[in-house]
C-alpha positions as CSV (number, residue, x, y, z in Angstrom):
1,M,-25.3,-41.5,-28.0
2,L,-25.5,-40.3,-24.4
3,D,-26.3,-36.7,-23.9
4,I,-23.4,-35.5,-21.7
5,R,-25.5,-32.7,-20.2
6,R,-28.1,-35.2,-19.0
7,L,-25.4,-37.4,-17.6
8,Y,-24.0,-34.5,-15.7
9,T,-27.5,-33.7,-14.3
10,L,-27.8,-37.3,-13.0
11,R,-24.4,-37.1,-11.4
12,T,-25.3,-33.8,-9.7
13,V,-28.6,-35.1,-8.4
14,V,-26.7,-38.1,-6.8
15,A,-24.1,-35.8,-5.3
16,R,-26.7,-33.3,-3.9
17,G,-29.1,-36.0,-2.7
18,S,-32.2,-34.5,-4.2
19,I,-33.7,-33.0,-7.4
20,A,-34.3,-29.7,-5.6
21,A,-30.8,-29.4,-4.4
22,A,-29.4,-30.3,-7.8
23,A,-31.6,-27.7,-9.5
24,Q,-30.3,-25.0,-7.1
25,S,-26.7,-26.1,-7.9
26,L,-27.3,-26.1,-11.6
27,D,-29.3,-22.9,-11.6
28,L,-32.3,-24.7,-13.1
29,T,-35.8,-25.3,-12.1
30,A,-36.7,-28.6,-10.4
31,G,-39.0,-29.3,-13.4
32,A,-36.1,-28.8,-15.9
33,V,-34.0,-31.3,-13.9
34,S,-36.8,-33.8,-13.8
35,Q,-37.2,-33.5,-17.6
36,Q,-33.6,-34.1,-18.2
37,L,-33.6,-37.2,-16.0
38,A,-36.8,-38.5,-17.7
39,A,-35.1,-38.0,-21.1
40,L,-32.0,-39.9,-19.8
41,R,-34.2,-42.7,-18.5
42,R,-35.9,-43.1,-21.9
43,E,-32.5,-43.0,-23.6
44,M,-31.2,-45.8,-21.4
45,G,-34.5,-47.7,-21.2
46,V,-34.3,-48.4,-17.5
47,D,-34.9,-46.7,-14.2
48,L,-31.9,-44.9,-12.9
49,L,-33.2,-43.4,-9.6
50,R,-35.6,-44.6,-6.9
51,P,-37.2,-42.7,-4.0
52,D,-35.4,-43.0,-0.7
53,G,-37.3,-41.1,2.0
54,R,-37.0,-37.4,1.2
55,T,-34.0,-38.0,-1.1
56,V,-33.3,-40.2,-4.1
57,A,-31.0,-43.2,-4.5
58,L,-29.5,-44.9,-7.5
59,T,-30.8,-48.1,-8.9
60,E,-28.2,-50.7,-9.9
61,A,-28.4,-49.5,-13.4
62,G,-28.0,-45.9,-12.2
63,R,-25.0,-46.8,-10.1
64,V,-23.3,-48.4,-13.1
65,L,-24.0,-45.4,-15.3
66,V,-22.7,-42.9,-12.7
67,E,-19.5,-45.0,-12.4
68,H,-19.0,-44.6,-16.2
69,A,-20.0,-40.9,-15.8
70,D,-17.1,-40.4,-13.4
71,R,-14.7,-41.8,-15.9
72,I,-16.2,-39.8,-18.8
73,F,-15.9,-36.5,-17.0
74,G,-12.5,-37.4,-15.8
75,A,-11.5,-37.9,-19.4
76,V,-13.0,-34.6,-20.3
77,Q,-10.9,-32.9,-17.6
78,E,-7.8,-34.7,-18.8
79,A,-8.4,-33.4,-22.3
80,E,-8.8,-29.9,-21.1
81,N,-5.7,-30.1,-19.0
82,A,-3.7,-31.6,-21.9
83,V,-4.6,-28.6,-24.2
84,A,-3.8,-26.2,-21.4
85,A,-0.5,-27.9,-20.9
86,V,0.3,-27.4,-24.6
87,R,-0.5,-23.7,-24.3
88,D,1.5,-23.7,-21.0
89,T,-0.3,-20.5,-20.0
90,V,-2.4,-19.7,-17.0
91,G,-6.1,-19.4,-18.1
92,P,-8.6,-16.7,-17.5
93,T,-10.7,-18.1,-14.7
94,A,-10.5,-20.3,-11.6
95,T,-12.8,-20.9,-8.6
96,L,-11.5,-21.3,-5.1
97,A,-13.6,-22.4,-2.0
98,A,-12.1,-21.4,1.3
99,L,-12.9,-21.2,5.0
100,P,-13.5,-17.8,6.5
101,S,-10.7,-18.3,9.0
102,T,-8.2,-18.5,6.2
103,I,-9.2,-15.4,4.2
104,A,-7.0,-12.8,6.0
105,R,-3.7,-14.6,6.4
106,I,-3.6,-17.0,3.4
107,V,-6.3,-16.3,0.8
108,T,-5.9,-12.6,0.5
109,P,-2.1,-12.7,0.1
110,A,-2.4,-15.5,-2.4
111,L,-5.0,-13.6,-4.5
112,T,-2.9,-10.5,-4.3
113,S,0.1,-12.4,-5.6
114,L,-1.9,-14.0,-8.4
115,A,-3.3,-10.7,-9.5
116,S,0.3,-9.4,-9.8
117,Q,1.8,-12.4,-11.5
118,H,-1.2,-13.4,-13.7
119,P,-3.3,-10.3,-14.3
120,Q,-5.4,-12.1,-16.9
121,L,-6.6,-14.6,-14.3
122,T,-9.9,-13.9,-12.4
123,V,-10.3,-16.0,-9.3
124,T,-13.8,-16.4,-7.9
125,C,-13.6,-17.1,-4.2
126,L,-16.4,-18.9,-2.4
127,V,-16.2,-18.3,1.4
128,T,-17.9,-21.1,3.3
129,D,-17.7,-22.7,6.7
130,Q,-18.0,-26.0,5.0
131,A,-15.6,-26.0,2.1
132,Q,-16.8,-29.3,0.7
133,L,-14.3,-31.5,-1.1
134,R,-17.2,-33.2,-2.9
135,E,-17.5,-30.0,-5.0
136,L,-14.3,-30.9,-6.8
137,P,-15.4,-33.9,-8.8
138,L,-18.6,-32.0,-9.8
139,G,-16.4,-29.3,-11.2
140,T,-18.2,-26.5,-9.3
141,V,-14.8,-25.4,-7.8
142,D,-11.2,-25.9,-9.0
143,V,-9.4,-25.6,-5.6
144,V,-10.6,-26.1,-2.0
145,L,-8.7,-24.7,0.9
146,G,-9.8,-27.1,3.6
147,Q,-9.0,-28.2,7.1
148,R,-8.6,-31.4,9.0
149,Y,-8.5,-31.5,12.8
150,H,-6.1,-34.0,14.2
151,H,-8.8,-36.0,16.0
152,L,-10.4,-36.8,12.7
153,P,-9.3,-39.6,10.4
154,D,-7.3,-38.6,7.3
155,A,-9.5,-39.9,4.5
156,P,-9.7,-37.6,1.5
157,P,-12.3,-38.5,-1.1
158,R,-11.4,-40.6,-4.0
159,D,-10.0,-38.8,-7.1
160,V,-8.9,-35.8,-5.0
161,D,-5.3,-34.7,-4.5
162,T,-4.3,-32.8,-1.4
163,Y,-1.3,-30.4,-0.8
164,P,-0.3,-29.6,2.8
165,L,-0.3,-25.9,3.6
166,L,0.2,-25.4,7.3
167,D,-0.1,-27.0,10.7
168,D,-2.3,-24.5,12.6
169,P,-2.6,-24.8,16.4
170,L,-5.5,-23.3,18.4
171,L,-4.5,-20.5,20.8
172,I,-6.2,-19.5,24.0
173,V,-7.5,-15.9,23.7
174,T,-8.4,-13.8,26.7
175,A,-8.7,-10.1,27.5
176,A,-5.3,-8.4,27.6
177,D,-5.8,-7.2,31.2
178,R,-6.7,-10.7,32.5
179,A,-3.8,-12.7,31.1
180,G,-0.6,-14.0,32.6
181,E,2.7,-14.5,30.9
182,Q,3.0,-18.3,31.0
183,P,1.5,-20.9,28.7
184,V,-1.9,-22.1,29.9
185,S,-2.8,-25.6,30.7
186,L,-6.1,-26.6,29.1
187,R,-7.2,-28.0,32.5
188,E,-7.2,-24.4,33.8
189,L,-10.0,-23.5,31.4
190,A,-12.4,-25.7,33.5
191,T,-13.2,-22.6,35.5
192,H,-13.6,-20.3,32.4
193,R,-16.6,-19.4,30.4
194,L,-15.8,-20.4,26.9
195,V,-17.0,-19.1,23.5
196,M,-16.6,-21.8,20.9
197,P,-18.1,-23.1,17.6
198,P,-21.1,-25.5,17.8
199,P,-20.3,-29.1,18.7
200,T,-21.5,-30.2,15.3
201,T,-18.5,-28.5,13.7
202,D,-15.0,-30.1,13.3
203,C,-13.5,-27.3,15.5
204,G,-16.2,-27.7,18.2
205,Q,-15.7,-31.4,18.3
206,A,-11.9,-31.0,18.6
207,I,-12.3,-28.6,21.5
208,L,-14.8,-30.8,23.3
209,Q,-12.6,-33.9,22.9
210,A,-9.5,-32.1,24.1
211,C,-11.4,-30.8,27.2
212,R,-12.7,-34.3,28.0
213,Q,-9.1,-35.7,27.7
214,A,-8.1,-33.0,30.1
215,G,-10.7,-34.2,32.6
216,F,-13.5,-31.6,32.4
217,A,-16.7,-30.6,30.5
218,P,-16.3,-26.9,29.4
219,S,-18.8,-24.2,30.3
220,T,-20.0,-22.8,26.9
221,P,-22.5,-20.0,27.4
222,Y,-21.5,-18.5,24.0
223,V,-21.7,-20.6,20.8
224,T,-20.8,-19.1,17.4
225,T,-18.7,-19.9,14.3
226,D,-18.0,-16.1,13.9
227,I,-14.4,-15.6,14.9
228,A,-14.9,-11.8,15.0
229,A,-17.6,-12.4,17.6
230,Q,-15.4,-14.8,19.5
231,L,-12.6,-12.2,19.7
232,T,-15.1,-9.4,20.7
233,L,-16.3,-11.5,23.6
234,A,-12.8,-12.4,24.7
235,R,-11.7,-8.7,24.4
236,A,-14.6,-7.7,26.7
237,G,-13.6,-10.3,29.3
238,L,-16.9,-12.1,28.9
239,A,-15.4,-15.4,27.7
240,T,-12.2,-17.2,26.8
241,A,-11.9,-18.3,23.2
242,L,-9.9,-21.1,21.4
243,I,-9.1,-19.9,17.9
244,P,-6.7,-21.1,15.2
245,R,-3.6,-19.1,15.0
246,T,-3.9,-18.1,11.4
247,A,-7.4,-16.7,12.1
248,I,-6.0,-14.1,14.6
249,D,-4.6,-10.8,13.4
250,P,-1.5,-10.3,15.4
251,T,-2.1,-6.5,15.5
252,T,-5.5,-7.0,17.2
253,A,-5.6,-4.8,20.3
254,G,-7.1,-5.7,23.7
255,I,-6.5,-9.5,23.5
256,H,-3.8,-11.8,24.8
257,T,-3.0,-15.1,23.2
258,S,-1.4,-18.1,24.8
259,P,-0.4,-21.6,23.5
260,I,-2.0,-24.6,25.1
261,E,0.6,-26.2,27.4
262,D,-1.0,-29.6,27.3
263,H,-3.6,-31.4,25.1
264,P,-2.8,-29.2,22.1
265,I,-5.5,-28.8,19.5
266,R,-4.3,-28.5,15.9
267,R,-5.8,-28.4,12.5
268,S,-4.0,-29.1,9.2
269,L,-4.8,-26.7,6.4
270,F,-4.5,-28.1,2.9
271,A,-5.3,-27.2,-0.7
272,A,-7.2,-29.9,-2.7
273,T,-7.9,-30.3,-6.4
274,R,-9.4,-32.9,-8.6
275,H,-7.0,-35.7,-9.4
276,T,-5.6,-35.6,-12.9
277,N,-2.7,-37.1,-14.7
278,T,-1.9,-33.9,-16.5
279,P,-1.4,-30.8,-14.4
280,N,-3.4,-27.7,-15.3
281,P,-1.3,-24.6,-15.3
282,T,-4.1,-22.4,-13.9
283,I,-4.9,-24.7,-11.0
284,T,-1.2,-25.2,-10.3
285,A,-0.7,-21.4,-10.1
286,V,-3.5,-21.1,-7.6
287,V,-2.2,-23.9,-5.4
288,T,1.4,-22.5,-5.6
289,A,0.1,-19.1,-4.5
290,L,-1.7,-20.6,-1.5
291,R,1.3,-22.6,-0.4
292,T,3.6,-19.6,-0.7
293,A,1.1,-17.4,1.3
294,A,0.8,-20.1,4.0
295,Q,4.5,-20.5,4.4
296,H,5.0,-16.7,4.7
297,G,2.1,-16.4,7.1
298,H,3.6,-19.1,9.3
299,T,6.8,-17.1,9.7
300,T,4.9,-13.9,10.6
301,C,2.0,-15.1,12.8
302,L,1.5,-15.3,16.5
303,P,3.8,-17.6,18.5
304,A,2.5,-21.1,19.0
305,D,5.0,-22.3,21.6
């Protein structure tokens, strides 16, 4: 009979792209991972992986095995959910991965609500600029609070369910003493020095694309994903920032925010979970708390138009 732990190791190596990355994810040594893969190969009697540059790739037999592994672990998840549904109680633990820009206005209120309504539940929150949906099938996280900018195709991974939270426009942020009262055309920023995320990020790509559509290439002497740093530079009058509305504390002093009059830049925030046929009460509670916090935050945040 297949050893399910070895099967999970193979699945993790494929998802991470290398034995070293899988070992880090599994909190094992690379040697321990290699030993498990070797034992699985002997068990199956056929090579499952082959070298592919600095990474590894599946052989045809490996691909077939991983396809079955996906179904096996999906069945395990369904079994766990079915038992949880019978109990009809929120469990003791859950793991949430969320973007830094969502912590203050969505995640913190959601976790506060969960602590009040379900004091037995401990939520581990992983704050990352890249809240990867691929972590869901691996079971390393239960819920992802992710984003999709409107210039990107909407193509969630297979076996992942998404729940819309909020449509979140980017606002133009300047020093309070340098701002006018009217909405700002994006074209006006052609003469501004901008602080923005790297062009390799979804937000950076969205800003660059919008600027190109407005007919100019932005001047970007400051490049950082740190929103606190972006706000500091804007407050000092050194740069103009384009920041998602939910990432800005409306009580922040010394800044002025304006909606973009033309070429709006928006991101959609969503919660994502592994697809299952039987809802898990714990995961449902986390998603519900996020949706409630997002709806409340939308009614209290900075104006967008």
